Every structure is written in structure tokens, then in C-alpha cells.
N, CA and C atoms as a LAMMPS dump frame, in Angstrom:
ITEM: TIMESTEP
0
ITEM: NUMBER OF ATOMS
348
ITEM: BOX BOUNDS ff ff ff
-5.0000000000000000e+02 5.0000000000000000e+02
-5.0000000000000000e+02 5.0000000000000000e+02
-5.0000000000000000e+02 5.0000000000000000e+02
ITEM: ATOMS id mol type element x y z
1 1 1 N 10.346 -15.041 -2.851
2 1 2 C 11.053 -14.855 -1.594
3 1 3 C 12.523 -14.603 -1.901
4 2 1 N 13.012 -13.416 -1.575
5 2 2 C 14.381 -13.072 -1.909
6 2 3 C 15.335 -13.214 -0.733
7 3 1 N 14.842 -13.576 0.445
8 3 2 C 15.692 -13.686 1.624
9 3 3 C 16.43 -15.017 1.615
10 4 1 N 17.68 -14.983 2.006
11 4 2 C 18.453 -16.215 2.143
12 4 3 C 17.92 -16.993 3.338
13 5 1 N 18.028 -18.319 3.31
14 5 2 C 17.525 -19.116 4.443
15 5 3 C 18.07 -18.606 5.777
16 6 1 N 17.15 -18.455 6.741
17 6 2 C 17.541 -18.002 8.069
18 6 3 C 17.731 -16.503 8.182
19 7 1 N 17.448 -15.759 7.114
20 7 2 C 17.619 -14.311 7.129
21 7 3 C 16.295 -13.641 7.451
22 8 1 N 16.385 -12.591 8.22
23 8 2 C 15.186 -11.851 8.563
24 8 3 C 15.577 -10.413 8.846
25 9 1 N 14.716 -9.494 8.505
26 9 2 C 15.004 -8.101 8.795
27 9 3 C 13.989 -7.188 8.171
28 10 1 N 14.218 -5.907 8.355
29 10 2 C 13.344 -4.897 7.77
30 10 3 C 14.143 -4.134 6.729
31 11 1 N 13.563 -4.017 5.553
32 11 2 C 14.192 -3.276 4.479
33 11 3 C 13.567 -1.877 4.462
34 12 1 N 14.404 -0.878 4.366
35 12 2 C 13.952 0.505 4.304
36 12 3 C 14.362 1.109 2.968
37 13 1 N 13.503 1.955 2.414
38 13 2 C 13.894 2.769 1.264
39 13 3 C 13.567 4.217 1.614
40 14 1 N 14.286 5.121 0.957
41 14 2 C 14.188 6.532 1.31
42 14 3 C 13.942 7.382 0.072
43 15 1 N 13.251 8.507 0.259
44 15 2 C 13.127 9.49 -0.796
45 15 3 C 14.515 10.072 -1.072
46 16 1 N 14.7 10.636 -2.252
47 16 2 C 15.985 11.251 -2.598
48 16 3 C 16.371 12.315 -1.585
49 17 1 N 15.384 12.948 -0.957
50 17 2 C 15.639 14.004 0.023
51 17 3 C 15.976 13.454 1.407
52 18 1 N 15.91 12.125 1.574
53 18 2 C 16.348 11.507 2.819
54 18 3 C 15.258 11.007 3.744
55 19 1 N 14.01 11.383 3.516
56 19 2 C 12.924 10.913 4.385
57 19 3 C 12.588 9.457 4.065
58 20 1 N 12.093 8.745 5.087
59 20 2 C 11.684 7.351 4.923
60 20 3 C 10.543 7.26 3.916
61 21 1 N 10.675 6.38 2.944
62 21 2 C 9.654 6.174 1.923
63 21 3 C 8.873 4.885 2.175
64 22 1 N 9.59 3.786 2.446
65 22 2 C 8.955 2.471 2.571
66 22 3 C 9.692 1.623 3.593
67 23 1 N 8.938 0.817 4.33
68 23 2 C 9.547 -0.208 5.176
69 23 3 C 8.803 -1.509 4.943
70 24 1 N 9.571 -2.591 4.894
71 24 2 C 8.972 -3.894 4.639
72 24 3 C 9.794 -4.969 5.324
73 25 1 N 9.132 -5.821 6.076
74 25 2 C 9.821 -6.93 6.725
75 25 3 C 10.004 -8.046 5.711
76 26 1 N 11.175 -8.656 5.731
77 26 2 C 11.382 -9.83 4.904
78 26 3 C 11.924 -10.946 5.783
79 27 1 N 11.612 -12.154 5.392
80 27 2 C 12.091 -13.31 6.127
81 27 3 C 12.021 -14.533 5.236
82 28 1 N 12.64 -15.582 5.683
83 28 2 C 12.638 -16.823 4.922
84 28 3 C 11.549 -17.771 5.406
85 29 1 N 10.595 -17.266 6.194
86 29 2 C 9.56 -18.14 6.76
87 29 3 C 8.335 -18.273 5.861
88 30 1 N 8.421 -17.738 4.621
89 30 2 C 7.326 -17.81 3.652
90 30 3 C 6.062 -17.098 4.112
91 31 1 N 6.155 -16.286 5.146
92 31 2 C 5.022 -15.463 5.572
93 31 3 C 5.028 -14.185 4.754
94 32 1 N 3.857 -13.686 4.484
95 32 2 C 3.748 -12.395 3.815
96 32 3 C 3.576 -11.324 4.872
97 33 1 N 4.497 -10.404 4.909
98 33 2 C 4.486 -9.34 5.911
99 33 3 C 4.04 -8.034 5.27
100 34 1 N 3.444 -7.154 6.061
101 34 2 C 2.982 -5.884 5.484
102 34 3 C 4.132 -4.982 5.051
103 35 1 N 3.869 -4.236 4.001
104 35 2 C 4.761 -3.186 3.541
105 35 3 C 4.075 -1.858 3.851
106 36 1 N 4.855 -0.901 4.323
107 36 2 C 4.332 0.412 4.696
108 36 3 C 5.015 1.467 3.84
109 37 1 N 4.224 2.356 3.268
110 37 2 C 4.76 3.494 2.517
111 37 3 C 4.309 4.775 3.211
112 38 1 N 5.154 5.797 3.097
113 38 2 C 4.942 7.017 3.868
114 38 3 C 4.968 8.26 2.993
115 39 1 N 4.262 9.294 3.463
116 39 2 C 4.396 10.622 2.891
117 39 3 C 5.719 11.207 3.379
118 40 1 N 6.22 12.221 2.707
119 40 2 C 7.471 12.859 3.142
120 40 3 C 7.368 13.427 4.555
121 41 1 N 6.151 13.716 4.995
122 41 2 C 5.929 14.238 6.347
123 41 3 C 6.159 13.175 7.414
124 42 1 N 6.244 11.905 6.998
125 42 2 C 6.406 10.804 7.942
126 42 3 C 5.103 10.088 8.244
127 43 1 N 3.975 10.666 7.835
128 43 2 C 2.687 10.006 8.057
129 43 3 C 2.533 8.826 7.109
130 44 1 N 1.871 7.784 7.605
131 44 2 C 1.673 6.604 6.786
132 44 3 C 0.704 6.889 5.651
133 45 1 N 1.047 6.417 4.45
134 45 2 C 0.207 6.588 3.271
135 45 3 C -0.454 5.271 2.864
136 46 1 N 0.303 4.167 2.935
137 46 2 C -0.178 2.883 2.432
138 46 3 C 0.318 1.753 3.324
139 47 1 N -0.539 0.742 3.483
140 47 2 C -0.124 -0.533 4.07
141 47 3 C -0.72 -1.613 3.183
142 48 1 N 0.111 -2.545 2.739
143 48 2 C -0.429 -3.65 1.95
144 48 3 C 0.288 -4.941 2.291
145 49 1 N -0.466 -6.043 2.21
146 49 2 C 0.066 -7.375 2.475
147 49 3 C -0.462 -8.32 1.41
148 50 1 N 0.428 -9.041 0.771
149 50 2 C 0.009 -10.055 -0.19
150 50 3 C -0.684 -11.181 0.564
151 51 1 N -1.923 -11.491 0.193
152 51 2 C -2.673 -12.541 0.892
153 51 3 C -2.883 -13.782 0.038
154 52 1 N -2.779 -13.64 -1.286
155 52 2 C -2.95 -14.787 -2.173
156 52 3 C -2.1 -14.568 -3.421
157 53 1 N -0.976 -15.275 -3.469
158 53 2 C -0.056 -15.11 -4.588
159 53 3 C -0.678 -15.514 -5.917
160 54 1 N -1.453 -16.596 -5.93
161 54 2 C -2.026 -17.102 -7.178
162 54 3 C -2.947 -16.092 -7.845
163 55 1 N -3.741 -15.388 -7.054
164 55 2 C -4.67 -14.408 -7.626
165 55 3 C -4.161 -12.97 -7.486
166 56 1 N -2.936 -12.81 -6.995
167 56 2 C -2.35 -11.473 -6.779
168 56 3 C -3.31 -10.595 -5.983
169 57 1 N -3.733 -11.107 -4.828
170 57 2 C -4.667 -10.382 -3.966
171 57 3 C -3.927 -9.83 -2.751
172 58 1 N -4.261 -8.589 -2.396
173 58 2 C -3.619 -7.9 -1.281
174 58 3 C -4.669 -7.356 -0.324
175 59 1 N -4.359 -7.361 0.97
176 59 2 C -5.089 -6.557 1.943
177 59 3 C -4.465 -5.168 1.851
178 60 1 N -5.296 -4.14 1.752
179 60 2 C -4.765 -2.79 1.554
180 60 3 C -5.416 -1.78 2.486
181 61 1 N -4.653 -0.769 2.834
182 61 2 C -5.158 0.421 3.512
183 61 3 C -4.398 1.603 2.937
184 62 1 N -5.143 2.652 2.616
185 62 2 C -4.568 3.902 2.125
186 62 3 C -5.081 5.026 3.007
187 63 1 N -4.205 5.986 3.305
188 63 2 C -4.58 7.148 4.103
189 63 3 C -4.273 8.418 3.329
190 64 1 N -5.1 9.431 3.555
191 64 2 C -4.809 10.761 3.032
192 64 3 C -3.722 11.398 3.894
193 65 1 N -3.116 12.453 3.382
194 65 2 C -2.07 13.149 4.146
195 65 3 C -2.589 13.704 5.458
196 66 1 N -3.897 13.974 5.539
197 66 2 C -4.47 14.504 6.771
198 66 3 C -4.704 13.409 7.816
199 67 1 N -4.34 12.163 7.485
200 67 2 C -4.474 11.053 8.426
201 67 3 C -5.781 10.291 8.326
202 68 1 N -6.73 10.791 7.554
203 68 2 C -8.017 10.099 7.398
204 68 3 C -7.855 8.893 6.484
205 69 1 N -8.557 7.811 6.838
206 69 2 C -8.532 6.601 6.034
207 69 3 C -9.186 6.87 4.68
208 70 1 N -8.533 6.43 3.613
209 70 2 C -9.037 6.645 2.257
210 70 3 C -9.629 5.369 1.669
211 71 1 N -8.928 4.232 1.827
212 71 2 C -9.365 2.953 1.26
213 71 3 C -8.99 1.848 2.242
214 72 1 N -9.906 0.898 2.43
215 72 2 C -9.662 -0.224 3.341
216 72 3 C -10.347 -1.46 2.778
217 73 1 N -9.566 -2.481 2.438
218 73 2 C -10.163 -3.708 1.914
219 73 3 C -9.171 -4.561 1.175
220 74 1 N -9.603 -5.092 0.035
221 74 2 C -8.766 -5.977 -0.773
222 74 3 C -8.618 -5.413 -2.183
223 75 1 N -7.475 -5.732 -2.775
224 75 2 C -7.19 -5.362 -4.15
225 75 3 C -6.625 -6.589 -4.834
226 76 1 N -7.085 -6.861 -6.044
227 76 2 C -6.539 -7.988 -6.793
228 76 3 C -6.256 -7.556 -8.22
229 77 1 N -5.438 -8.34 -8.885
230 77 2 C -5.064 -8.087 -10.273
231 77 3 C -5.395 -9.311 -11.121
232 78 1 N -6.687 -9.512 -11.446
233 78 2 C -7.031 -10.656 -12.282
234 78 3 C -6.501 -10.501 -13.711
235 79 1 N -6.313 -9.284 -14.145
236 79 2 C -5.763 -8.961 -15.468
237 79 3 C -4.711 -7.88 -15.239
238 80 1 N -4.727 -6.857 -16.056
239 80 2 C -3.759 -5.77 -15.937
240 80 3 C -4.188 -4.69 -14.953
241 81 1 N -5.495 -4.506 -14.782
242 81 2 C -6 -3.437 -13.929
243 81 3 C -6.422 -3.964 -12.567
244 82 1 N -6.234 -3.133 -11.557
245 82 2 C -6.619 -3.508 -10.193
246 82 3 C -8.135 -3.539 -10.066
247 83 1 N -8.605 -4.508 -9.281
248 83 2 C -10.021 -4.612 -8.942
249 83 3 C -10.104 -4.517 -7.426
250 84 1 N -10.984 -3.653 -6.932
251 84 2 C -11.08 -3.401 -5.501
252 84 3 C -12.346 -4.001 -4.906
253 85 1 N -12.183 -4.638 -3.771
254 85 2 C -13.289 -5.053 -2.905
255 85 3 C -13.006 -4.328 -1.598
256 86 1 N -13.358 -3.063 -1.571
257 86 2 C -12.908 -2.202 -0.476
258 86 3 C -13.917 -1.093 -0.208
259 87 1 N -13.833 -0.564 1.003
260 87 2 C -14.562 0.646 1.35
261 87 3 C -13.629 1.813 1.083
262 88 1 N -14.202 2.936 0.667
263 88 2 C -13.381 4.109 0.379
264 88 3 C -14.136 5.374 0.764
265 89 1 N -13.349 6.439 1.025
266 89 2 C -13.904 7.723 1.445
267 89 3 C -13.142 8.841 0.756
268 90 1 N -13.832 9.945 0.511
269 90 2 C -13.129 11.109 -0.012
270 90 3 C -12.423 11.805 1.15
271 91 1 N -11.726 12.884 0.86
272 91 2 C -10.937 13.551 1.91
273 91 3 C -11.795 14.188 2.99
274 92 1 N -13.079 14.373 2.722
275 92 2 C -13.988 14.914 3.737
276 92 3 C -14.656 13.797 4.544
277 93 1 N -14.357 12.538 4.208
278 93 2 C -14.905 11.411 4.958
279 93 3 C -16.201 10.851 4.399
280 94 1 N -16.634 11.334 3.238
281 94 2 C -17.862 10.826 2.635
282 94 3 C -17.557 9.534 1.871
283 95 1 N -18.424 8.512 1.985
284 95 2 C -18.192 7.24 1.289
285 95 3 C -18.115 7.416 -0.228
286 96 1 N -17.236 6.648 -0.83
287 96 2 C -17.031 6.63 -2.273
288 96 3 C -17.185 5.187 -2.722
289 97 1 N -17.808 4.968 -3.873
290 97 2 C -17.948 3.593 -4.359
291 97 3 C -17.593 3.512 -5.831
292 98 1 N -17.345 2.306 -6.274
293 98 2 C -17.022 2.069 -7.675
294 98 3 C -15.532 1.934 -7.889
295 99 1 N -15.179 0.978 -8.724
296 99 2 C -13.771 0.687 -8.976
297 99 3 C -13.024 1.899 -9.538
298 100 1 N -13.667 2.644 -10.439
299 100 2 C -13.001 3.803 -11.045
300 100 3 C -12.697 4.875 -9.998
301 101 1 N -13.624 5.136 -9.105
302 101 2 C -13.42 6.154 -8.069
303 101 3 C -12.319 5.732 -7.091
304 102 1 N -12.312 4.459 -6.728
305 102 2 C -11.276 3.964 -5.814
306 102 3 C -9.924 4.002 -6.506
307 103 1 N -9.873 3.625 -7.765
308 103 2 C -8.617 3.691 -8.525
309 103 3 C -8.078 5.115 -8.537
310 104 1 N -8.941 6.092 -8.709
311 104 2 C -8.51 7.49 -8.73
312 104 3 C -7.901 7.894 -7.384
313 105 1 N -8.499 7.48 -6.281
314 105 2 C -7.957 7.788 -4.953
315 105 3 C -6.585 7.14 -4.786
316 106 1 N -6.493 5.864 -5.123
317 106 2 C -5.237 5.116 -4.978
318 106 3 C -4.135 5.758 -5.832
319 107 1 N -4.439 6.07 -7.079
320 107 2 C -3.434 6.678 -7.95
321 107 3 C -3.002 8.046 -7.447
322 108 1 N -3.937 8.806 -6.885
323 108 2 C -3.613 10.115 -6.339
324 108 3 C -2.625 9.999 -5.171
325 109 1 N -2.853 9.027 -4.316
326 109 2 C -1.95 8.819 -3.179
327 109 3 C -0.586 8.345 -3.673
328 110 1 N -0.565 7.433 -4.638
329 110 2 C 0.715 6.985 -5.196
330 110 3 C 1.479 8.157 -5.815
331 111 1 N 0.776 9.038 -6.504
332 111 2 C 1.436 10.205 -7.101
333 111 3 C 2.073 11.075 -6.026
334 112 1 N 1.412 11.229 -4.889
335 112 2 C 1.932 12.092 -3.818
336 112 3 C 3.156 11.493 -3.132
337 113 1 N 3.309 10.185 -3.18
338 113 2 C 4.474 9.583 -2.515
339 113 3 C 5.551 9.16 -3.517
340 114 1 N 5.334 9.503 -4.78
341 114 2 C 6.325 9.206 -5.806
342 114 3 C 7.519 10.134 -5.616
343 115 1 N 8.703 9.64 -5.924
344 115 2 C 9.917 10.443 -5.741
345 115 3 C 10.37 11.077 -7.058
346 116 1 N 9.446 11.271 -7.968
347 116 2 C 9.823 11.835 -9.262
348 116 3 C 9.434 13.286 -9.355
């Protein structure tokens, strides 16, 4: 928790080109608030909330640029690699399964919202 006691607000970060990249609420109430990441178009790309600090578990949602839901569920980091307990779909809306396939979708979305 990086907020000073009694502090609350929304932190924004921006792409180098000026578009909103991320918004995240912070507060000193020890609640975990969702973080939202966006495509340069302004459409939401990711929403995640830390749900269990000890196991590094998050509630996650990922969207494709076309607005279709890509991944919905939980992600945890028991070791170095993410493990997903989530439903996932390809860009045409067909169900996708398996940790490797979900990882590929997640990494693809992260690459698209990277500012590099």
C-alpha cells in the first residue's frame, strides 16, 4: 500500500502519445481496487484486481480491440509463470482452453497496449 494514511484517489498513466493507458484507484483502506488498462483507441483492454496477496491471485478480464471478451476468470503466480483458471475465447468468439493458449492471448493483448 503506497498511499499515505487518509489519502485516496485515482492514478492515471498515459501513452507517450498522450492517450490514457491505465487508471487505478488507490486508498489507505487496504481494499484492493481494480486497475484498468486501455488500447490507444480508448477501449478497455484489461481489468484486474488483486484478490489474494499471499498467492498472488487476481480476478482478470481481457478484451480484444473489437470489444469482444477474450479472457474472464482468475490468474495466479504460484511460481514465475501465470496459471489461469479462466474462460477464454479467440477473436471470433470460439472457446479456447489450456494455459498455453490463454497465455498467448494475454501476451498478445499486453503487446498491443505496450508503449514501446
